[in-house]
N, C-alpha and C positions, 0 to 999 in steps of 0.2 A: 471635538467628538471624537473621532476615531480615539486618541489617547484615552481618553474616561472610559473606551468602550471594552480597549486593552487591558486598562489598570482594571473594571473591574472582572475581568472573564480572570487576571493573575489572583484575584483574591477568590474568587469562588474555587479557582483551581488549587490551593493554597487550603482552603478548608477543607476539600473532600479528601485530599492527599494526606494532611495531618490526622484525619479521624482513619483512615486506614490501615490494613497490617500485610507487610507486604515479605511475599520468600522468594527470591533471586536464583535463576540459573543462568549460573556464571561458564556452564559446561557447553561447547559449542557444537559439542554432540548431540547434545541433547539436555532435557528427555524428547524425541522426537515418534511426533504420529504420522503414517501415511496410510492409504485406503488407496484401492480403487475401481470405480463403480463402472467404466464405459461398458458400453456394448458396442456399438458398430465403430467400425475404425472409421474416422473423419477425411474427409475429401478437401485436401491443399487446393486450392483458387487463386494461389497469389497474394490474395491479400485479407489481413489479419485482423481481428475485431480485437483488443484489450480493455478489458474493464478494472477501474480500480475503486473502491468500495472502502468505507470506516463504516461497522456496522454496530459503533456506540455500544462496546461492553457485551456484543453477540446478545442482547436482551431481544429483539425483535427479527428472529431468525423465520418464522415461519412466513413474516409481512417481506424481509430478503429476498427468498425463494420465488414467491408470485413476483417480484420486482426483478429479479434476475432471471426468468422463464418465459415470463409472461408481458412484456414490454419489449419492444420492436429496436430500441436501440439498445437494449444488455442483452435480448433471449441471441443463447448458439454464441457466445464468445469462445476464442480461441482460449485464451490464457485469460481466468480472474486473482487479482489480487486483494485481500483481504488483511486490514486491519481492526486491531479491538476485538480479537477474536477466540473464543475457545475450544478447545478438543471437538466437544459436542456440534456443537452449532458448525464446526466446518465441516465435518464428517456428516451433518442433516444435508447441508448444501450441495454438497459434493453427490453426495446420493441420490438427490433429487435431480440434481441437472445431470444425472449420468456421467462427471468426468474423474480423472484421480485428484488428487490433494497429498498436498505436504505443508505440515503445520509445525512449528517447534514455537512453544512459551519463552517470552522472556521470565518472567515472575510472575509467582500467584499473589493474588489480590484477596483480599479474604476467603479464603478456600477459591478460590477460581480462577484457573489459568488464563494468561493475557499475552494475545503474540500476533503472529502475522501467518498468514497461509497463502500457497498459491495452489491453484483449480487448473485443470488444462483438461479439456478435450486429448492431451498430444500424450505421448509417453515423457516422462522422465528419464534421464541419462545418469545421472548425477545430482548433487543435491549437499545442504548444508547452513548454518546458519552464522553470521557474522557479529559481532558484537560492537557496537558504536560506542567510540570512546566518551569521555567526560559523563556527569552525572550529578545528582539533586545534592545540595550542599548537606540536607536535612535526610529522609528516608532513604536509601538509596535504590533504586528504581530502571533499572539498565533499559535502552530501547536495542534493538535488533533489525537485520534486516534478514528476511530466508531468503534463498536464493536455490534454483535448479537449472540446471539447461535440458528444456526442451525438445523434440527431437517433433520438427514440424514439416513436414516432408523432407525434403535435401537439406532444409537449415536446421542447424544446430542454435538456440537462442539462448539464449546466458541471461535469466528472468531474476527479477530483485521485488519484494513486496517490501516494504520499508516503513518505519514509522519516526520519525525522529522526535525528541523530546516539544515538553507544552514551554511554556514564558517562564518558565520558572528555573529556567534555564537561558543566560545570557544567549542574545543574537551571535555575538560570537563562537561561541561555544556549540549551538546550533548549528551554525553555519560550518565549522570543523566538523562535526559528525559526515555534513555530506560531503567535506572534502575526502574526508579518510575512508567513506563507503567509495566513491568513484576512484582514488586513488585507486581502492585494493583489487579494481576490477580490473584484470590483463585487459593491455591494449590490441593482444594476437586476435580477441572475439572480434569477428565480422559484425556479427550482431547482437545488440544487446536490448534491452526491454527495463528500467527503472521507476517502479511507481509507486504512489502510497500516502499518507499522512505527514507532511514536510513541518505542520503547524507553523506555516510561513503566512503572519499576519500583516499587512502593507507593504505597497510596492518596493521597498527598500529589499522586504525581505525576501520576495519573486525575484524580483531581480539578482541579490546578491547569489543565491541557488544556480538560479541557468545560468549565470555566469559563469558556474563552475563549472556544471555541466558542459557546458560551449567550449571549456576551455582543452575538454578531454574529447572532444569531439561529441559530443551527443547534440540532440534540437529537444526545445521542450516542444513535443510532440501534443499536449494535449493546453497548448497556449487559447485554442478559441473555444477551449470546453466552458469558460466563465465561472463564477463566482464558486464555492463551493460551501462555506459556509455563512448561514445568516443569524446575525442577532440583532433582534430588534429591525430599526431601520438601515441598520450596517451591515455588508457582505463581506467577506475573506475567501482569500483563494489559498487554499490549506492543502489540498489535494492536485499533483502533477504526474504525469507521465513524462518520462527521456527515454529517446529511444536512439541508438547507434546502430546506421546503417538500414535505417528505413527511409522511403516517403514518407509522408502522412498525407492521406486521401482525403480525410474527414474529422473531425472529433464534435466530442459534445456532453450534454450531462442529463441526469435523467429527474427535472425540475417537481416533476409529481409525488418524486419518493416521501415516505414515509415511516421507512423502516429505519432512519436514523438521523441524528442533526448533519449529518453529512450528506452531500448530493454525489450518487456517485455518478464515477465520470469514465469516458468510453472515449478510444480511437481507432481507427482503419488505419491500418498500414499496407506500404506493400514494398518487400524486400529489396534493395538496390545492386 
């Protein structure tokens, strides 16, 4: 049954993909969109709340804002990692939540930018875009990770929002994308957070990705968040948050979410 569902997802993704007009952004320096709507200086109480949310082509932005601001699980997050975003939706969320934001599109699909974003109630001190290796054999559509150094009290937290390729790319190459990203992260950083949509259907995918992170000193901080995508009677854990230099206090997902086909996940961390 799982194999049938995965095959169905593969064909559906291929059908949608083949009808898409794509313009890529191979320059790691841009395009870049940033803004700062913070009004009050946050107070650090030793515990960080981190949220990761794939908002499905940035369609239901108003609903996403209601969930990010109105649910106890997600509200007042210190760091928000977003995927499948455009610059308009990213700015709207940041403005509503009174955060700063960083957004780099990876490509433009049918006239709309698509990429990852990082929002925070804390200041950025550096930022960039990392282009993941490997691509589809048909239309090229690179995947990226957006990164920023976020200054949270005395902590400088290197933070990534990532979206790896779908099952149109082989498991081995998707795992290699993760390995490339983790290898690129300097071992000198004491506190690191990496989260997003890793397109990891099935336990073997989750275990392979987790092993790559663990071999580099990370833990799967969102392990207890639960599954993040439901397709009929089946569910998958595609979204994860990994951390280094932190202790996990708690983790979960917003099960009542209606803004996307992905559940938003959250974790609470304490620096070690």
